[in-house]
C-alpha positions in Angstrom: 107.4 94.4 104.4 106.1 93.2 101.1 105.7 89.5 100.3 108.4 88.0 98.2 106.1 86.6 95.5 106.2 85.7 91.8 103.8 84.9 89.0 104.8 81.8 87.1 104.4 81.5 83.3 104.9 78.6 80.9 104.7 79.1 77.2 103.3 82.6 77.6 100.4 81.6 80.0 100.1 82.1 83.7 100.3 78.7 85.4 100.6 79.6 89.1 102.3 81.6 91.8 105.1 81.1 94.3 106.0 83.0 97.5 108.6 82.8 100.2 107.2 81.5 103.5 108.9 81.0 106.9 108.5 77.6 108.4 110.5 76.2 111.4 112.9 79.2 111.1 113.6 78.3 107.5 112.5 80.2 104.3 110.9 77.8 101.8 109.0 78.4 98.6 105.2 77.7 98.6 103.2 77.3 95.4 99.6 77.6 94.2 98.2 76.9 90.8 95.8 79.2 88.9 92.4 79.1 90.5 93.7 77.4 93.7 93.1 79.2 97.0 95.9 78.2 99.2 99.7 77.9 98.8 101.3 74.5 99.2 104.8 73.9 100.5 105.1 70.5 98.8 105.3 70.2 95.1 106.4 72.5 92.3 104.9 74.2 89.3 106.9 73.9 86.1 107.5 77.2 84.5 109.9 79.0 82.1 109.5 82.6 83.3 108.6 84.4 86.5 107.4 88.0 87.2 108.1 89.6 90.5 105.2 91.1 92.6 105.7 94.9 93.0 104.0 94.9 96.4 101.2 97.1 95.0 97.7 96.5 93.9 95.6 98.3 91.3 92.4 100.2 91.9 90.4 96.9 91.9 92.7 95.2 94.4 94.5 93.1 91.7 98.2 92.5 92.4 100.6 94.3 90.0 103.6 92.2 88.7 106.5 93.1 86.4 105.3 92.8 82.8 101.8 93.9 83.6 100.2 96.5 81.3 98.5 99.2 83.3 95.9 101.7 82.2 96.2 104.9 84.1 94.9 108.5 84.2 96.5 111.5 85.7 93.7 112.5 88.1 95.1 116.1 88.4 95.6 117.2 84.9 93.7 114.8 82.5 91.5 112.2 84.2 89.5 111.5 81.0 92.4 110.4 78.8 93.7 107.0 80.0 97.1 105.9 78.9 98.8 102.5 79.0 102.3 101.5 80.3 104.2 98.3 80.9 105.5 97.8 84.4 109.3 97.2 84.5 111.8 96.9 87.3 114.8 99.2 86.8 118.4 98.6 87.8 117.9 100.6 90.9 115.2 98.2 92.1 112.4 100.7 91.6 109.3 99.8 89.6 108.7 102.0 86.5 106.4 103.9 86.5 104.9 103.0 89.9 107.7 104.5 92.0 107.7 107.9 90.3 104.0 108.5 89.6 101.9 109.4 92.7 98.3 110.5 92.4 97.4 108.1 89.5 94.7 105.5 89.4 96.2 102.2 88.0 94.2 99.4 86.5 95.8 96.1 85.3 94.5 95.4 81.7 96.8 92.5 80.8 100.4 91.5 80.6 102.9 91.4 77.8 103.3 87.6 77.9 99.6 86.6 77.5 98.9 89.7 75.4 102.1 90.3 73.3 100.3 92.9 71.2 100.3 95.1 74.3 104.1 95.5 74.2 103.7 98.4 71.8 101.9 100.6 74.5 104.0 103.5 75.9 
């Protein structure tokens, strides 16, 4: 099962992360700020937007969240021409394009909140 995890943003900047943890048979939210190593159950990180973790990582081991911009190449037909795409969760719960594209190498190159100019990719 994938972690239930979110990236937290405030004024277009990543300010931390939250994830669901089970403690004493109760689900609670744990937080960690940018650059911190461990999650903390006590406290909160003020934010105005959150992006859900897809459960996947890119070719470098970086977690992929909704709103991330990915560079990818079709390793079968055209590995030398990378393209970019924005990760979105569809109404079905599937992650576009991750659910439908197998055999691709993904690399996170930014997100549409910290890099709004990347919204014009696709």
